[in-house]
C-alpha positions in Angstrom: 63.3 239.5 259.7 65.5 240.8 257.3 64.5 242.4 254.0 65.9 239.7 251.9 64.0 237.1 253.9 60.7 239.5 253.5 61.4 239.5 249.7 62.0 235.7 249.5 58.8 235.1 250.9 57.1 237.8 248.8 58.4 236.3 245.7 57.6 232.7 246.5 54.4 233.3 248.4 52.6 234.8 245.1 53.0 231.6 243.0 51.6 229.6 246.0 48.9 231.8 246.5 47.7 231.5 243.0 48.1 227.9 243.1 46.0 227.5 246.4 43.5 229.9 245.1 43.2 227.8 241.6 42.8 224.6 243.4 41.0 225.0 246.5 39.1 228.3 246.3 37.9 228.3 242.8 38.6 224.7 241.4 37.4 223.7 238.0 36.6 226.9 236.6 37.4 227.8 233.0 39.1 231.0 232.9 41.9 233.3 233.6 45.1 231.4 232.2 44.5 228.6 234.5 44.7 226.4 231.3 48.1 227.3 231.2 49.0 225.1 234.5 49.1 221.9 232.1 52.5 221.2 233.1 50.9 220.0 236.2 49.8 216.5 235.7 47.3 216.6 238.4 45.8 219.8 237.5 45.7 218.9 233.6 43.8 215.7 234.4 41.1 217.6 236.6 40.9 220.3 233.9 40.5 217.4 231.2 37.7 215.8 232.8 36.0 219.2 233.6 36.0 220.0 229.8 34.6 216.6 229.1 31.7 216.8 231.4 30.8 220.5 230.3 31.0 219.5 226.7 28.6 216.4 227.2 26.3 218.7 229.0 26.3 221.3 226.4 25.5 218.6 223.7 22.5 217.1 225.5 21.2 220.6 226.1 21.5 221.4 222.2 19.5 218.2 221.4 16.9 218.6 223.8 16.3 222.2 224.9 13.9 223.0 227.7 10.5 224.2 226.8 10.5 228.0 227.2 13.9 228.3 227.8 16.2 230.2 225.5 19.0 228.4 223.8 22.1 229.2 225.2 24.3 230.7 222.3 27.7 229.2 222.1 30.4 231.4 223.4 33.0 233.1 220.8 35.8 230.4 221.6 33.0 227.6 220.7 32.2 229.5 217.6 35.8 229.7 216.6 36.3 226.0 217.5 33.4 224.8 215.2 34.9 227.3 212.4 38.0 225.8 212.8 36.3 222.5 212.5 34.4 223.3 209.6 37.6 224.5 207.7 39.4 221.2 208.7 36.2 219.2 207.3 36.2 221.5 204.1 39.8 221.1 203.9 39.5 217.4 204.1 36.5 217.2 201.5 38.7 219.4 199.2 41.6 217.0 199.7 39.3 214.1 199.3 37.9 215.5 196.1 41.5 216.4 194.7 42.4 212.7 195.4 39.3 211.6 193.7 39.9 213.9 190.5 43.5 212.7 190.5 42.2 209.1 190.7 39.6 209.8 188.0 42.4 211.3 185.7 44.6 208.1 186.4 41.7 205.8 185.4 41.1 207.7 182.2 45.0 207.6 181.5 44.8 204.1 182.3 41.8 203.4 180.0 43.5 205.4 177.1 46.6 203.5 177.5 44.6 200.2 177.6 42.6 201.3 174.3 46.0 202.0 172.7 47.2 198.9 173.4 44.2 197.2 172.5 44.5 198.9 169.1 48.3 198.0 168.9 47.4 194.6 169.7 44.5 194.2 167.1 46.9 196.0 164.4 49.5 193.6 165.3 47.3 190.6 165.0 45.7 192.1 161.6 49.1 192.2 160.3 50.0 188.9 161.5 46.9 187.4 160.0 47.5 189.1 156.5 51.3 187.8 156.8 49.8 184.3 157.5 47.2 184.4 154.6 49.9 185.8 152.4 52.2 182.8 153.2 49.4 180.5 153.0 48.6 181.9 149.3 52.2 181.8 148.4 52.4 178.3 149.8 49.3 177.4 148.0 50.4 178.8 144.7 53.7 176.9 145.3 52.0 173.9 145.9 49.7 174.6 142.9 52.5 175.3 140.7 54.5 172.0 141.9 51.3 170.3 141.3 50.7 171.5 137.7 54.5 170.7 137.0 54.0 167.3 138.4 50.8 167.0 136.4 52.6 168.0 133.2 55.6 165.9 133.8 53.1 163.0 134.6 51.3 163.9 131.2 54.6 163.9 129.5 55.7 160.6 130.7 52.3 159.0 130.1 52.5 160.4 126.5 56.3 158.8 126.1 54.9 155.7 127.8 52.1 155.5 125.5 54.4 156.4 122.3 56.8 153.6 123.4 53.9 151.2 124.3 52.0 152.1 121.0 49.0 152.8 123.3 48.8 156.6 122.2 45.2 157.6 121.1 44.7 157.8 117.3 44.3 161.3 115.9 40.7 162.0 115.2 39.6 165.2 113.7 36.2 165.0 115.5 37.9 165.9 118.8 38.5 169.5 117.5 35.1 170.9 117.2 34.3 174.8 117.5 32.1 175.2 120.6 31.2 178.0 122.7 32.5 176.4 125.9 36.0 176.0 124.1 36.1 179.4 122.8 35.1 181.1 126.2 37.4 179.2 127.8 40.2 180.8 125.5 38.9 184.2 126.0 41.5 187.1 126.9 40.0 190.1 128.4 36.8 189.2 126.2 38.6 188.7 123.2 39.7 185.8 120.9 42.2 186.1 117.9 41.4 184.2 114.9 43.4 183.1 111.8 43.1 179.8 109.5 45.3 178.1 107.1 45.7 175.0 104.9 48.8 172.6 105.2 50.6 174.7 102.8 50.8 177.5 105.3 51.7 175.5 108.4 54.9 177.4 108.6 53.0 180.6 108.6 50.7 179.4 111.3 53.7 178.4 113.5 55.2 181.9 113.2 51.8 183.7 113.6 51.4 181.7 116.9 55.1 182.4 118.0 54.8 186.1 117.5 51.5 186.3 119.5 53.2 184.3 122.5 56.1 186.7 122.3 53.7 189.6 123.0 51.9 187.9 125.6 48.4 186.9 123.6 47.0 183.6 124.9 43.5 184.1 123.6 43.9 182.7 120.0 42.5 180.1 117.7 44.0 178.8 114.3 41.4 177.3 112.0 42.5 174.0 110.2 41.1 174.1 106.7 42.3 170.3 106.4 42.7 167.3 108.5 46.6 167.5 107.6 47.2 170.7 109.2 44.8 169.9 111.9 47.0 167.1 113.1 50.2 169.0 112.7 48.7 172.0 114.9 47.4 169.5 117.5 50.7 167.9 117.7 52.4 171.3 118.1 49.8 172.2 120.9 48.7 174.8 119.1 44.9 176.0 119.9 43.0 174.8 116.8 39.8 173.5 115.3 38.6 171.7 112.5 37.1 173.9 109.6 36.9 171.2 107.1 36.5 173.5 104.3 37.3 171.2 101.4 39.6 173.9 100.0 43.0 172.7 98.4 45.8 172.0 100.6 48.4 173.9 98.2 48.8 177.5 97.8 45.6 179.4 97.4 46.8 181.7 94.7 45.6 185.2 94.9 42.5 185.7 92.6 42.1 181.8 91.9 38.5 180.1 92.6 40.1 178.8 95.8 41.1 182.1 96.8 37.6 183.5 96.7 36.1 180.6 98.1 38.3 181.0 101.0 37.2 184.6 101.4 33.7 183.4 101.7 34.5 181.0 104.4 36.2 184.0 106.2 32.8 186.0 106.4 30.9 182.9 107.4 33.5 182.4 110.0 33.2 185.9 111.5 29.2 185.3 112.0 30.1 181.9 113.6 32.4 183.5 116.3 29.9 186.2 116.7 27.0 183.8 117.5 29.1 182.4 120.2 28.8 185.8 121.9 32.5 186.8 121.7 34.4 189.8 120.3 36.7 188.4 117.7 39.9 189.8 116.0 40.1 188.5 112.6 43.9 188.2 111.2 45.2 187.0 107.9 47.9 184.4 108.3 50.5 186.3 106.5 50.8 188.7 109.5 53.4 189.2 112.2 52.3 190.7 115.5 54.8 192.7 117.4 52.3 194.0 120.2 49.2 192.8 121.8 46.3 194.5 120.0 43.8 193.6 122.5 44.4 196.8 124.9 44.3 199.1 121.8 40.8 197.3 120.7 39.4 198.2 124.3 40.3 201.9 123.8 37.2 202.1 121.7 34.4 200.2 123.4 31.7 202.0 121.2 33.3 200.7 118.0 31.1 197.8 116.2 34.2 197.4 113.6 37.7 198.4 113.4 39.4 197.5 110.1 42.7 197.9 108.6 43.4 200.0 105.5 45.6 200.0 102.4 46.2 203.7 103.0 49.7 204.7 102.0 49.8 208.0 103.6 48.9 208.6 107.3 46.0 211.0 108.3 47.5 211.1 112.0 50.8 211.2 113.4 50.2 209.3 116.5 48.3 206.2 117.7 44.7 207.6 117.0 42.3 206.0 114.4 42.7 207.4 110.9 40.7 210.4 109.6 37.7 209.5 107.4 37.0 210.3 104.5 40.7 211.8 104.4 41.8 207.9 104.6 39.9 207.0 101.5 42.0 204.0 100.2 40.4 200.5 100.2 39.7 198.9 103.7 41.8 195.7 103.9 39.8 193.0 105.6 43.1 190.9 106.5 43.0 192.7 110.0 39.6 193.6 111.7 37.7 193.4 114.8 34.0 192.7 115.3 31.7 193.0 118.4 28.4 191.2 118.7 26.8 194.5 117.9 28.3 194.1 114.3 26.1 190.9 113.6 23.3 192.4 111.4 26.1 194.0 109.4 28.0 190.6 108.8 24.8 189.0 107.6 24.3 191.8 105.1 27.7 191.2 103.9 27.2 187.3 103.6 24.0 188.1 101.7 26.1 190.4 99.3 28.5 187.6 98.3 25.4 185.5 97.0 26.6 187.1 93.7 29.7 184.5 92.8 31.3 187.6 90.9 31.4 189.7 94.0 35.1 189.9 95.9 34.6 189.8 99.7 36.6 192.7 100.2 34.9 194.8 97.7 31.6 193.9 99.1 32.8 195.3 102.6 34.2 198.5 101.2 30.7 199.1 99.3 28.5 198.3 102.4 30.6 200.1 105.1 30.6 203.4 102.9 27.0 203.5 102.4 25.7 206.8 103.8 28.9 207.1 105.8 29.5 210.2 108.0 32.9 211.7 108.8 35.3 210.9 111.6 34.0 212.5 115.0 37.3 213.6 116.8 35.3 214.0 120.2 34.6 210.2 119.7 38.1 209.0 119.0 37.9 209.5 115.2 34.8 206.9 115.0 32.3 207.4 112.1 29.1 205.9 111.1 28.8 203.5 108.2 26.1 201.4 106.5 23.7 204.4 106.6 24.3 205.1 110.2 23.6 201.4 111.4 27.3 200.8 112.1 30.0 202.5 114.1 33.3 202.2 112.3 36.9 203.1 112.8 40.1 202.8 110.7 43.1 201.2 112.4 46.2 203.6 112.0 48.1 202.7 109.0 51.5 203.6 110.5 51.4 201.0 113.1 48.5 198.4 111.8 50.7 198.2 108.6 50.5 197.0 105.2 53.4 195.7 103.5 54.4 198.9 101.8 54.0 201.0 105.0 55.9 198.6 107.1 58.6 197.0 104.8 59.3 199.8 102.3 58.3 203.2 103.8 59.3 202.1 107.6 56.6 204.8 108.5 56.6 203.7 112.2 60.2 204.4 112.3 59.8 207.9 110.7 56.9 208.9 113.2 58.7 207.2 116.1 55.8 204.6 116.8 56.1 201.1 117.8 54.0 198.9 115.2 51.6 196.6 116.3 51.3 194.4 113.3 53.1 193.8 109.8 50.7 192.3 107.0 52.7 191.1 104.0 51.0 192.8 101.5 52.2 194.8 98.5 54.9 192.1 97.6 56.0 190.5 94.5 57.1 187.0 95.1 54.3 185.0 96.2 54.3 183.0 99.6 58.5 182.8 99.5 58.5 186.5 99.1 56.2 186.9 102.1 58.4 184.5 104.0 61.5 186.4 103.3 60.2 189.6 104.2 59.4 188.4 107.8 63.0 187.1 108.0 64.3 190.2 106.9 62.8 191.8 109.9 63.5 189.0 112.2 59.8 188.2 112.5 59.8 184.4 111.4 60.1 181.4 113.6 62.5 179.3 111.9 63.7 175.8 113.3 67.4 175.9 114.8 68.9 174.0 111.5 68.0 177.2 109.5 70.9 178.8 111.7 73.6 176.5 110.7 74.8 174.6 107.6 77.1 171.9 107.1 79.2 174.0 104.4 78.8 177.4 106.2 77.8 180.9 104.8 79.2 183.7 102.8 78.9 187.1 103.9 79.3 190.2 101.5 80.2 193.6 102.5 79.3 196.0 99.6 80.7 199.4 99.7 78.3 201.7 97.4 80.0 204.8 96.0 78.6 207.9 97.7 77.9 209.5 94.5 75.6 206.6 93.4 73.6 207.0 96.8 73.8 211.0 96.4 72.1 210.9 92.9 69.5 208.5 94.0 67.4 211.0 95.8 64.1 210.5 93.9 62.3 211.8 90.8 59.4 214.1 90.1 56.3 213.4 87.9 55.2 210.6 85.6 57.4 207.8 84.5 57.7 208.8 81.0 61.4 209.4 80.1 64.4 207.1 80.5 66.4 209.6 82.4 64.1 208.8 85.4 65.4 205.4 85.4 69.2 206.0 85.1 70.2 206.7 88.8 68.0 203.8 90.0 69.4 201.1 87.6 73.0 202.5 88.0 72.6 201.9 91.9 70.8 198.6 91.6 73.1 197.0 88.9 76.2 198.0 90.6 75.1 196.0 93.7 73.9 193.1 91.4 77.5 192.9 90.0 79.0 192.4 93.4 76.3 189.9 94.5 77.3 187.9 91.3 80.8 187.6 92.6 79.3 186.2 95.8 77.1 183.9 93.7 80.3 182.6 92.0 81.8 181.7 95.5 78.7 180.0 96.6 78.8 177.8 93.3 82.5 177.1 94.0 82.0 176.2 97.7 78.4 175.0 98.3 78.1 177.6 101.0 75.0 179.5 101.7 74.8 183.1 100.4 73.7 185.7 102.8 72.1 188.3 100.4 73.3 192.0 101.1 70.8 194.6 101.6 69.9 196.2 98.2 69.5 199.9 98.0 67.0 201.6 95.5 65.6 204.9 94.4 62.3 203.9 92.9 59.6 202.0 94.3 57.6 199.0 92.6 53.9 198.6 92.0 51.5 196.9 89.4 50.5 200.3 88.0 52.5 203.3 86.6 54.4 205.2 89.7 54.4 208.9 90.3 57.4 210.6 91.7 59.1 207.3 91.5 56.5 205.8 94.4 53.3 204.2 94.3 50.8 207.1 94.1 49.6 208.4 97.6 53.1 207.4 99.3 55.9 209.5 100.4 59.1 208.5 101.9 63.0 209.0 102.1 65.2 208.1 99.0 67.4 205.9 98.7 65.9 203.3 100.8 66.6 199.3 101.4 64.0 197.9 99.2 62.7 194.2 99.9 64.6 191.5 98.1 61.3 190.8 96.0 61.6 194.1 94.4 64.6 193.4 92.4 65.1 189.4 92.6 62.5 186.8 91.6 62.2 184.6 94.8 59.3 182.9 93.9 60.2 181.5 90.4 63.9 182.1 90.5 65.6 181.5 94.0 63.1 179.4 95.7 62.5 176.4 93.5 65.2 173.7 92.8 65.7 173.5 89.6 67.6 171.1 87.1 71.1 171.1 87.8 71.7 170.0 84.0 70.7 173.4 82.7 71.3 175.7 85.9 74.0 174.2 87.7 74.1 173.4 91.4 71.2 174.8 93.5 72.3 177.9 95.7 70.7 178.3 99.1 70.4 181.7 100.5 69.7 183.6 103.8 68.3 187.1 104.1 70.4 190.3 104.9 69.6 190.5 108.7 70.6 186.6 108.9 74.0 187.5 111.2 71.8 190.1 113.5 69.2 187.2 114.5 69.7 186.3 118.2 69.0 182.7 117.4 72.1 182.6 115.6 74.7 180.5 117.7 77.9 182.5 118.9 80.0 179.6 117.7 78.6 180.0 114.3 78.7 184.0 114.2 82.2 184.1 115.7 83.7 181.5 113.4 84.9 183.8 110.4 87.5 183.5 107.8 88.4 186.7 105.5 88.9 186.5 101.8 91.7 188.9 100.9 93.4 189.7 97.8 97.4 190.0 97.2 98.6 193.5 96.5 100.6 192.1 93.6 97.7 190.8 91.9 99.3 187.7 90.6 98.2 184.5 92.3 101.6 182.9 91.9 103.3 185.8 93.3 101.7 186.5 96.3 103.6 188.5 98.7 101.2 189.3 101.4 103.1 187.4 104.1 102.5 183.8 102.9 101.8 181.6 100.0 98.6 182.2 98.1 95.8 180.2 99.3 97.5 179.7 102.7 95.1 180.5 105.8 97.0 182.6 108.2 95.6 184.8 111.0 92.1 183.8 109.9 92.6 185.2 106.6 92.8 183.6 103.1 94.6 185.6 100.6 94.6 185.0 97.0 95.9 186.8 93.8 93.5 189.2 92.0 93.9 187.0 88.8 93.1 183.7 90.5 91.1 181.2 88.4 87.7 180.1 89.6 88.8 176.4 89.8 91.9 177.2 91.9 90.0 179.6 94.2 87.4 176.7 94.7 90.3 174.3 95.6 91.5 177.1 98.4 88.1 177.5 99.9 87.4 173.9 100.2 90.5 173.1 102.0 90.4 171.8 105.4 91.9 175.0 106.9 89.3 177.1 105.3 86.3 174.8 105.4 86.4 174.6 109.2 85.2 178.2 109.1 81.5 178.8 109.5 81.4 182.3 107.9 83.5 183.3 104.6 83.6 187.1 104.9 84.2 188.7 101.7 85.2 192.6 102.0 84.0 195.2 99.3 87.6 195.4 98.2 88.0 191.7 97.3 84.6 191.7 95.4 86.2 194.6 93.4 89.4 192.7 92.7 87.5 189.4 91.8 84.8 191.2 89.7 85.7 189.2 86.6 86.0 185.9 88.5 82.8 184.5 86.9 84.4 184.7 83.5 86.9 182.2 84.6 84.3 179.2 85.1 84.7 176.4 82.9 82.7 176.5 79.7 79.5 174.4 80.8 79.7 175.6 84.2 79.9 179.2 83.0 76.7 178.8 80.7 74.9 176.9 83.6 75.7 180.0 86.1 74.8 182.6 83.7 71.7 180.8 82.9 70.8 180.5 86.6 71.4 184.2 87.2 69.3 185.3 84.0 66.2 183.7 86.0 67.2 185.3 89.3 66.2 188.8 88.7 62.7 190.3 88.7 61.4 193.6 87.0 61.3 197.4 87.8 57.4 198.4 87.3 55.8 200.4 86.2 56.1 203.1 83.5 53.4 205.5 82.3 52.7 203.3 79.2 52.3 199.7 78.8 54.2 197.6 78.5 55.6 199.2 81.8 58.2 196.7 83.3 61.9 196.5 82.8 64.2 193.5 83.6 67.0 193.9 86.0 70.1 192.1 84.6 73.1 190.5 86.5 75.0 190.8 83.2 74.4 194.6 82.3 78.1 195.5 82.1 79.0 192.9 79.3 77.5 191.9 75.8 75.0 189.1 76.1 71.7 187.5 75.3 69.0 187.9 78.1 66.4 185.5 79.1 63.9 186.7 76.4 66.7 186.0 73.8 67.4 189.7 73.4 70.9 190.8 72.6 72.7 193.4 74.4 75.8 195.1 73.2 75.6 197.6 76.0 72.4 197.6 78.6 69.4 199.4 77.2 65.8 199.8 78.6 63.8 197.0 76.9 60.2 197.2 77.8 58.2 194.3 78.8 59.4 190.9 77.4 59.5 192.0 73.8 62.0 194.2 71.8 60.3 197.6 72.5 62.8 200.3 73.7 61.8 202.8 76.4 62.1 206.0 74.6 60.0 208.8 72.9 60.2 207.2 69.5 59.0 203.8 70.9 56.3 205.4 73.0 54.9 207.4 69.9 54.9 203.9 67.7 53.0 202.2 70.4 50.3 204.7 70.5 50.3 204.7 66.8 49.8 201.0 66.6 47.0 201.5 69.5 46.9 197.8 69.8 48.2 195.4 72.9 49.8 191.7 72.4 47.7 189.1 74.3 50.5 189.2 77.1 50.2 193.1 77.2 46.6 192.9 77.3 46.6 190.3 80.2 49.4 192.5 82.2 47.1 196.0 81.9 44.0 193.9 83.0 45.8 192.6 86.3 47.1 196.3 86.7 43.9 198.0 86.4 42.6 195.5 88.8 45.2 195.8 91.6 45.3 199.6 91.2 41.6 199.7 92.1 41.7 197.3 95.1 45.2 198.0 96.4 45.8 194.4 96.7 49.4 193.0 96.6 
């Protein structure tokens, strides 16, 4: 046997031997590396069965150990296996917990998302619901509005039908009582504004209501003092009730028995409204409201009474209540607010008027000032009156304005404030004068026809010399010397002379004269002036004075006089007429300018055309044109088609003597009319204290009192007394008064005491 064969047997035999040993000699024993023979399918099957049997036996031994026999401890390999199984088990549990935590977080996130979605859905639904309700409300309002419009339309149609068929219900005064239900139905924020009027003041009532509506006041009532005005107010749809006073239907007349009777009705009326459990704001009919006063009254809920004042100098510069007793002038009962808490005071007031000689305003002032305290700044300047029983406030004079504070001083402009109301007091031409003042400030409700006229209007442009205005800067001291009148009369008479020419044009054409603003230096009053003003007032000079300061509206301009004596009636409009927004553009823009030729000779007019010819909206005439010829020019078809005749200041200068060319009777009538157009300046320190203005101051003439003038002099009163030192000494020496003078001074003292216009 070779060495190679022996090595091969050796090399091959070793594995064969061990296989034989493992399978035949020591089969199924766990040890050694025999497990490594798992590449043998047979061996692997035998070994696997061996393991299973062994493990099964071990488990049974562990469950039922034999008594007295020690438990065989597992081998190291078994412990390792169990540890591995434990780790695997823990690992599985950790994984399970991780998955459970992950699932929990996922569930929470899902819940959050669902909650957010739920809230978003709720918010969306809420908005949709709000939008739905809003839309429904809008639709309801629209439907209500449409329904209301249809109802109004139906009522109007019924009225028209009833009117046509004659079925309209007859007017019955008993249908307009003053009841709690009716008043409470009209309340605005718990307030009711009240005025009253007779038929003479129907246009005042219409304007009063018009102005209130313009500023948003709906809670108001107008008392009808007679059934005639009651019907008129009812037909106009104005809130009204029947007072049935039995007082005259004509002008009440300040100081007359009817005037005092009306005053007592007013006080009883206040109590009547307080008995209806309302806060009442009383307003005289001669007022124009520019702001809703109710919010202002609500600023002072503690006040029992708020009253206006005739104070002529403000004690506050803003909208605060006036200070008392600094504001010591008479309280004006034309504008007052009463709360129910003031009922006891009003009853005292009524009782005090049992004396027929007592004036209602005097009684109010006497009562409210009894035991009065001073204004308390911590309480809005309110104070205690009527021996501490009444809380009172004085409405600011600058914005709850008297006639002087509003129309003369224009204090609200000076202080930069917006006024609440203008009260037409401190004026000098009765009812027509009040009406004109409101018109001057665009506060009057005129009908459309007022703003047009068949023959048109005349507009005067007066350029006042600067030196006249510069000199009219005011005076100092008492009115005791003529030099304090000179600048004022020179300024006023200059303007009257130009107005005189305008009045000639109105006489020739029948056109309506638009009065120019009249500038003044001196104030006007029923008692002596101080520093050229009503004592207590201070304001800038010169100033635009109301028409009634210089011209007599009530007796001169307003009434239609006999044409035989006065010539044709001349209509007029206030100086602000062309600024009124109710004036139609087709009227305001239709203008013809009246000019004069440079040559001055009407027969040799060289201004580019024949005299009297209308060219480029201008009518040119010679400076020496006669009144009759000018009248024919102005009444021509070419000229009369223009609504407004504009007269420049230069033309007024050139035609200054036009009036002297009027035909004899026409000239006399014209002069007679103009002599009755002027009013008086008043008042000097001594009686008689008035001096008449004069349209013919610049020529020799005889005035309305048959006094002859070679040149203008200051005749005092209506007699022949001339203002000057000698005349004053003669009057004092005589120490007596004529009946007219005595009556005048009595009136002066009464007005000065009560500051009543």
